[in-house]
VEXDREN-505438 format. One line per 5 residues: number of its first residue (from 1); for each residue x, y, z of C-alpha. Coordinates in Angstrom, 1 decimal. Layout:
<midrens>
NUM> X Y Z; ...
</midrens>
This chain:
<midrens>
1> 107.0 43.7 135.6; 111.0 43.2 135.8; 110.9 43.5 132.0; 109.6 46.7 132.2; 111.6 47.7 135.3
6> 115.0 46.4 132.6; 113.2 48.4 129.9; 112.5 52.2 131.9; 115.8 51.8 133.5; 118.1 51.5 129.9
11> 115.4 54.2 128.6; 115.8 57.0 130.9; 119.3 56.4 131.5; 119.9 57.1 127.4; 118.0 60.1 128.6
16> 120.4 60.9 132.1; 123.5 59.9 130.1; 123.4 62.6 127.1; 122.6 65.5 130.1; 125.7 63.8 132.1
21> 127.8 64.0 128.2; 126.5 67.8 128.0; 127.6 68.9 131.4; 130.8 66.9 131.2; 131.6 68.6 127.9
26> 130.6 72.1 129.6; 133.1 71.2 132.2; 135.6 69.7 130.3; 135.2 72.5 128.0; 135.8 75.4 131.0
31> 138.8 73.1 131.6; 140.3 72.8 128.1; 139.9 76.9 128.4; 141.5 77.4 131.4; 144.5 75.0 130.8
36> 147.0 77.2 131.2; 150.1 74.6 131.0; 148.5 73.7 127.5; 149.0 77.4 125.9; 152.3 77.1 127.6
41> 153.6 74.0 125.5; 152.0 75.8 122.7; 154.0 78.6 123.1; 157.3 76.6 124.1; 157.0 74.2 120.9
46> 156.9 77.3 118.5; 159.5 80.1 120.6; 162.4 79.2 119.2; 160.6 80.0 115.3; 159.6 83.3 116.2
51> 160.8 86.6 115.6; 160.8 90.1 116.9; 157.8 90.9 115.5; 155.7 87.5 115.6; 156.1 87.9 119.2
56> 154.7 91.0 119.6; 151.6 89.9 117.9; 151.6 86.7 120.3; 151.5 89.3 123.5; 148.4 90.9 121.5
61> 147.0 87.2 120.7; 147.8 86.2 124.7; 146.2 89.3 125.5; 142.8 89.2 123.5; 142.4 85.6 125.1
66> 143.1 87.1 128.8; 140.2 89.8 127.6; 137.8 87.4 125.8; 138.3 85.1 129.5; 137.3 88.5 131.5
71> 134.2 89.1 129.3; 132.6 85.9 129.7; 133.2 85.9 133.5; 131.9 88.8 133.7; 128.8 87.9 131.6
76> 128.2 85.0 133.9; 128.7 87.2 136.8; 125.9 89.7 135.7; 123.6 87.1 134.4; 123.4 85.3 137.9
81> 123.1 89.1 139.6; 120.1 90.1 137.7; 118.8 86.4 138.3; 118.8 86.8 142.1; 117.7 90.7 141.6
86> 114.5 89.5 140.2; 113.7 86.4 142.2; 114.2 88.9 145.4; 111.9 91.1 143.5; 109.3 88.6 143.2
91> 109.6 87.6 147.0; 109.0 91.1 147.8; 106.2 91.1 145.5; 104.7 87.8 147.3; 105.4 89.3 150.9
96> 103.4 92.3 149.9; 100.7 90.7 148.4; 100.6 88.9 151.6; 100.3 92.1 153.5; 97.8 93.4 151.3
101> 95.4 90.4 152.0; 96.1 90.6 155.9; 94.8 94.1 155.8; 91.7 93.6 153.6; 90.4 91.1 156.2
106> 91.3 93.3 159.0; 89.4 96.5 157.0; 86.0 93.4 156.1; 86.4 92.8 160.2; 86.3 96.4 161.3
111> 83.5 97.0 158.7; 81.6 94.2 160.2; 82.1 95.2 163.8; 80.7 98.5 162.5; 77.8 97.0 161.4
116> 77.7 95.4 164.6; 77.4 99.0 166.6; 75.4 100.3 164.4; 72.9 97.8 164.7; 73.4 98.0 168.6
121> 72.5 101.9 167.9; 69.5 101.5 165.9; 68.0 98.9 168.7; 68.5 101.2 171.0; 66.3 103.8 169.4
126> 63.5 101.7 169.0; 64.3 99.6 165.4; 64.9 97.0 163.8; 68.1 96.9 161.6; 67.2 97.9 158.2
131> 64.1 100.3 159.3; 64.7 104.1 159.0; 64.8 106.1 162.0; 61.5 108.5 162.7; 61.6 111.7 162.6
136> 61.4 112.2 166.5; 64.2 109.8 166.8; 66.0 112.0 164.8; 65.4 114.7 167.2; 66.4 112.9 170.2
141> 69.3 112.0 168.5; 70.2 115.1 167.5; 69.6 117.0 170.8; 71.7 114.6 172.7; 74.5 115.5 170.4
146> 74.4 118.8 170.9; 74.2 118.3 174.6; 77.3 116.3 174.2; 79.0 118.8 172.2; 77.6 121.8 173.9
151> 78.1 125.4 172.3; 80.1 126.1 169.3; 79.3 130.1 168.7; 80.8 131.0 173.1; 81.5 134.6 171.8
156> 78.1 135.3 169.7; 76.0 133.3 173.0; 77.7 135.9 175.1; 76.4 138.5 173.0; 72.8 137.0 173.3
161> 73.1 137.1 177.1; 74.1 140.5 176.6; 71.6 141.9 174.8; 68.5 139.5 175.8; 66.8 142.0 177.2
166> 68.1 144.7 174.8; 65.1 147.5 173.0; 66.4 149.7 170.7; 66.4 153.1 171.1; 65.2 156.0 169.6
171> 67.3 158.8 169.9; 64.8 162.0 168.4; 67.8 162.5 165.6; 66.4 165.2 163.8; 69.4 166.7 161.6
176> 70.1 167.4 158.1; 72.0 165.7 155.7; 74.3 169.3 155.4; 74.0 169.5 159.1; 75.3 166.1 159.4
181> 78.2 166.4 156.7; 79.3 169.8 158.7; 79.1 168.0 162.4; 81.1 164.8 161.6; 83.9 167.5 159.7
186> 83.9 169.6 162.8; 84.7 166.4 165.2; 87.1 164.9 163.3; 89.0 168.3 163.1; 88.2 169.0 167.1
191> 88.3 165.9 168.8; 90.9 163.9 166.8; 92.8 166.5 164.6; 91.7 165.3 161.8; 91.4 167.9 159.0
196> 88.9 167.1 155.7; 87.4 169.7 153.4; 83.8 169.9 152.9; 84.0 168.5 149.4; 85.5 165.4 151.0
201> 82.4 165.0 153.6; 79.5 165.4 150.6; 81.6 162.4 148.4; 82.0 160.4 151.9; 78.2 160.9 153.0
206> 76.6 160.2 149.0; 79.1 157.3 148.8; 77.7 155.7 151.9; 74.3 156.5 150.2; 75.1 154.8 147.4
211> 76.6 151.3 148.3; 77.5 149.2 151.2; 81.2 148.9 150.1; 83.3 152.2 149.8; 87.1 152.0 149.1
216> 89.3 155.1 150.0; 92.5 155.0 148.0; 95.2 157.3 147.2; 99.3 158.2 148.2; 99.8 156.8 152.0
221> 99.7 159.1 154.8; 96.6 161.4 153.7; 94.6 160.1 156.2; 92.2 157.1 154.4; 92.2 154.9 157.5
226> 91.7 158.2 159.7; 88.5 159.0 157.9; 87.3 155.7 158.3; 88.2 155.4 161.9; 86.7 158.9 162.7
231> 83.7 157.7 161.2; 83.3 154.8 164.1; 84.3 157.2 166.6; 81.8 159.9 165.5; 78.8 157.6 165.0
236> 80.1 156.2 169.4; 81.0 152.8 167.9; 84.6 152.3 166.5; 85.0 151.3 163.7; 86.0 147.2 163.6
241> 89.5 146.9 161.9; 90.4 143.9 159.7; 93.6 144.5 158.3; 93.5 141.9 155.5; 96.9 139.6 155.0
246> 98.5 138.1 152.1; 97.2 134.9 152.6; 93.6 135.6 152.6; 91.8 133.4 150.3; 88.5 133.3 151.0
251> 85.2 134.6 153.6; 86.4 131.9 156.4; 89.1 134.9 156.7; 86.7 137.6 157.6; 84.2 135.2 159.3
256> 85.9 132.7 160.4; 85.0 128.4 160.4; 84.4 125.5 162.5; 86.9 123.7 163.9; 85.8 119.7 163.0
261> 88.8 118.7 165.9; 87.6 120.9 168.6; 83.5 120.9 167.3; 83.7 125.0 167.7; 83.1 128.1 165.6
266> 86.5 130.6 165.4; 84.4 133.9 165.3; 86.1 136.5 164.0; 86.0 140.3 165.2; 84.0 140.9 162.2
271> 81.5 138.4 162.9; 80.8 139.7 166.4; 80.3 143.3 165.2; 77.9 141.8 162.2; 76.0 140.0 165.2
276> 76.2 142.7 167.5; 74.8 145.3 165.0; 71.9 142.9 163.6; 70.3 143.6 167.7; 70.5 148.0 167.5
281> 69.7 150.4 165.4; 72.8 152.0 165.1; 75.4 152.6 162.4; 78.4 150.2 162.3; 81.7 150.7 160.1
286> 84.1 147.8 159.4; 87.1 149.0 157.7; 89.4 146.5 155.6; 92.5 147.8 156.1; 95.2 147.1 152.9
291> 92.1 144.9 151.3; 94.0 144.4 148.0; 97.2 142.9 150.3; 95.3 139.9 149.0; 92.7 139.9 145.7
296> 89.5 141.0 147.0; 87.7 139.4 144.7; 88.8 135.9 146.5; 87.6 136.7 150.3; 85.0 139.5 149.4
301> 83.2 137.7 146.6; 80.4 136.3 148.4; 79.6 139.6 150.4; 79.9 141.5 146.7; 76.9 139.3 145.2
306> 74.9 139.4 148.4; 75.1 143.5 149.0; 73.7 143.9 145.3; 70.7 142.3 146.1; 68.1 144.5 146.2
311> 65.9 142.7 148.7; 67.8 142.7 152.3; 66.0 140.4 153.3; 68.2 138.0 151.1; 71.0 138.7 152.4
316> 72.0 135.6 154.2; 75.2 134.0 154.9; 75.6 130.6 155.5; 78.5 130.0 158.5; 77.7 126.1 158.8
321> 75.8 123.5 156.6; 73.4 123.0 159.7; 72.0 123.6 162.9; 72.6 123.1 166.5; 69.7 123.3 169.6
326> 72.3 125.5 171.1; 73.1 127.9 168.1; 72.7 131.7 169.1; 69.6 133.0 168.6; 69.9 135.0 165.3
331> 71.9 132.0 163.9; 69.1 130.0 162.1; 69.4 126.9 159.9; 73.8 128.0 160.1; 72.7 130.9 158.6
336> 73.4 135.0 159.6; 71.4 138.1 158.0; 74.1 140.7 156.9; 72.9 143.9 159.0; 71.6 146.7 156.9
341> 73.1 148.9 159.1; 76.8 147.8 158.4; 79.0 149.5 156.1; 82.4 148.6 154.8; 85.4 150.4 153.9
346> 88.3 149.4 152.2; 91.6 151.0 152.0; 94.0 151.2 149.3; 97.8 151.1 148.5; 98.6 151.1 145.0
351> 102.2 149.7 145.0; 104.3 146.9 144.2; 102.9 144.8 146.9; 99.3 144.8 146.4; 97.0 143.4 143.9
356> 95.3 145.6 141.5; 91.4 145.6 141.8; 89.4 145.0 139.4; 86.5 146.1 137.7; 84.3 143.3 139.8
361> 84.7 145.3 142.7; 84.8 149.0 141.8; 82.2 148.4 139.6; 79.9 147.5 143.3; 82.0 149.9 145.0
366> 82.3 153.4 145.5; 85.9 154.5 145.2; 87.1 157.6 146.5; 90.1 159.4 146.0; 91.7 161.3 149.0
371> 96.0 162.4 147.8; 95.8 166.3 149.6; 97.0 166.6 153.2; 94.1 168.5 155.4; 94.4 171.9 155.7
376> 93.7 173.0 159.3; 91.1 175.2 160.5; 89.1 176.6 163.6; 86.7 173.7 163.9; 83.4 174.1 166.3
381> 84.1 171.9 169.6; 81.6 169.3 168.3; 80.4 165.6 170.3; 80.1 162.8 169.0; 76.7 161.4 168.2
386> 74.1 159.3 168.5; 72.1 158.6 165.4; 69.6 155.8 164.3; 70.2 154.1 161.1; 66.5 154.0 160.3
391> 66.8 157.8 160.8; 70.0 158.1 158.6; 68.6 155.4 155.8; 65.4 157.6 155.5; 67.7 160.7 155.0
396> 68.9 159.1 152.2; 66.0 157.3 150.6; 64.2 160.9 151.3; 67.3 162.6 149.0; 67.0 160.3 146.2
401> 63.0 160.7 145.6; 63.8 164.9 146.0; 66.9 165.7 144.2; 66.9 163.0 141.3; 68.9 163.6 138.4
406> 67.4 166.0 135.7; 65.9 164.8 132.7; 68.6 167.2 130.7; 72.0 165.8 132.6; 70.6 162.4 131.8
411> 70.1 163.2 128.1; 73.9 164.6 128.3; 75.2 161.3 130.1; 73.5 159.1 127.5; 75.4 161.3 124.7
416> 78.7 161.0 126.7; 78.2 157.5 126.9; 77.4 157.3 123.0; 80.6 159.2 122.5; 82.8 156.7 124.8
421> 81.7 153.6 123.3; 82.5 155.5 119.6; 86.2 156.8 120.5; 87.3 154.4 123.2; 85.4 151.5 123.0
426> 84.1 151.3 126.3; 80.5 151.4 127.8; 79.3 151.2 131.5; 76.3 149.4 132.1; 73.0 149.7 134.1
431> 74.8 148.9 137.3; 76.5 152.0 137.3; 73.8 154.0 136.1; 71.7 153.0 138.5; 74.6 153.2 141.0
436> 75.0 157.2 139.9; 71.1 157.4 140.0; 71.7 157.1 144.1; 75.2 159.2 144.2; 74.0 162.8 142.8
441> 71.1 163.0 144.7; 72.4 162.7 147.8; 75.7 164.7 147.0; 72.8 167.7 146.0; 71.5 166.8 149.5
446> 74.3 167.6 151.0; 75.3 170.9 149.6; 76.2 170.0 146.6; 76.3 171.3 142.5; 74.4 168.3 140.3
451> 76.9 168.4 137.3; 79.7 168.2 140.4; 78.7 165.2 141.6; 78.4 163.5 138.1; 81.6 164.9 137.4
456> 83.1 163.1 140.2; 81.1 160.2 139.5; 82.1 159.4 136.0; 86.1 160.1 136.8; 86.4 157.8 139.7
461> 83.7 155.1 138.1; 84.0 155.2 134.2; 87.0 157.1 133.3; 88.9 154.7 135.4; 88.4 152.2 132.8
466> 90.5 153.8 130.8; 93.6 152.5 132.7; 92.8 149.1 130.8; 93.3 150.6 127.4; 96.6 151.5 125.4
471> 97.4 154.8 126.5; 99.7 155.6 123.3; 96.7 154.5 121.6; 94.1 157.0 123.0; 96.1 160.0 123.2
476> 95.1 161.6 120.2; 91.6 161.0 121.5; 92.1 162.7 124.9; 92.0 166.4 123.7; 88.9 165.9 121.4
481> 87.2 164.0 124.7; 87.7 167.5 126.5; 86.5 169.8 124.0; 83.2 167.4 124.1; 82.9 167.5 128.0
486> 83.2 171.3 127.6; 80.2 171.6 124.7; 77.8 169.2 127.0; 78.4 170.0 130.1; 79.9 173.5 130.2
491> 83.6 175.2 129.9; 85.5 173.5 133.0; 82.3 172.2 134.8; 83.5 168.7 134.7; 87.3 169.4 136.3
496> 87.5 165.9 138.1; 87.5 164.0 134.4; 89.5 166.6 132.6; 92.0 166.6 135.3; 92.1 163.1 135.1
501> 92.3 162.9 131.5; 95.3 165.5 131.6; 96.9 163.3 133.8; 97.0 160.4 131.6; 97.8 162.1 128.9
506> 100.9 163.1 130.7; 101.5 158.9 131.4; 102.3 158.7 127.5
</midrens>
């Protein structure tokens, strides 16, 4: 063993002597590099033999040597700094991994505590962990939750209390559609100082008969909002004014939303009006004031689809995804029925601050232009009226049955459709035709002429689509189209259409 110890000492000694020699070599090398006295001795040995120009070269050589030394030390400094930075990052990464591991342990502990709490709740229901609760247990649990959370539709619940013993009243209405137009016109003038032409009354009532969404458009100050306001006053139910905001993006801006934090539903005035309308047999109105300040197809999209359904039993909107025991009577399964006795009247100003209304909206609505100021007249003093929705709705249906568009006029409309397709590459679908078959008969029943009704409807619902075309491209087609209308429907019979086409021509 003593022999091996001597061997190992000499064997490893050879290795470490080499390392020591290397380190000494590095040390001696740096010592020699930094031996300024040796540099000075070399300069002293040659200073007497150097010329002036050679002394310049000596200075350059000394300067290059100094720069080389500086670069060596800078490089060493950067390498050391980079190493320390890398080391710091490695340490921080190790600390982060330790922190993540600690958080994972805490999460696992919280999950375990959650499972224990759930197991305790399951045991309170009379179940063993792993078993599914029975339907009865679910109902008991829901009832307990409802009692703890209370009423989430507080405003609608008050309406339930107010109308708890309400019974629909029969007002014994007996007026005709022409009398309705005349009474409304006289009421607006005598009570509100608002003057409208007889023609406007026919168009407005016919628009209400043909769709639940009426759009009043035109220049500012001509009485668009006032007309909708006056209609609510005339029906003895003030119109609910919903001022559209640029921030409106979906239906929650109209109906409200459920606040998960407070566990309450933020009910809007429009939702309240809809809920009240569901109790009564009367006419209610919502005014969407400046409805194109935001995109109509965003916040009103669902209503556009619902109101188009022929079966009113399918007019359902889901307010919340579940049902509470304390929900109002008419909120069934978290859903509310859209009342058939409510109309939505939107007003539009076309300027730089608004959005263009798309075809999707116009095709489902009845646009009415109000560009003329009312001309004062001496009205008959007329009071507001109590009107049953069922009676008004029956008047509309009777008018559609008794005054259908004549076959001759339908043939002319089809001929016009073919002309428009051929020359303007625009067609109108079945939806617009079905809409026309509601509007025109009621317009006739209100005292208007069939061709005048068709004229107004085509101008506002079909020719409006020409604005999407290149006006300069269709300019030469406008005069022949006017001649076609005169030939087909009679000279100057289609006044609204011709006036619109001439106005369109002036834009080129």
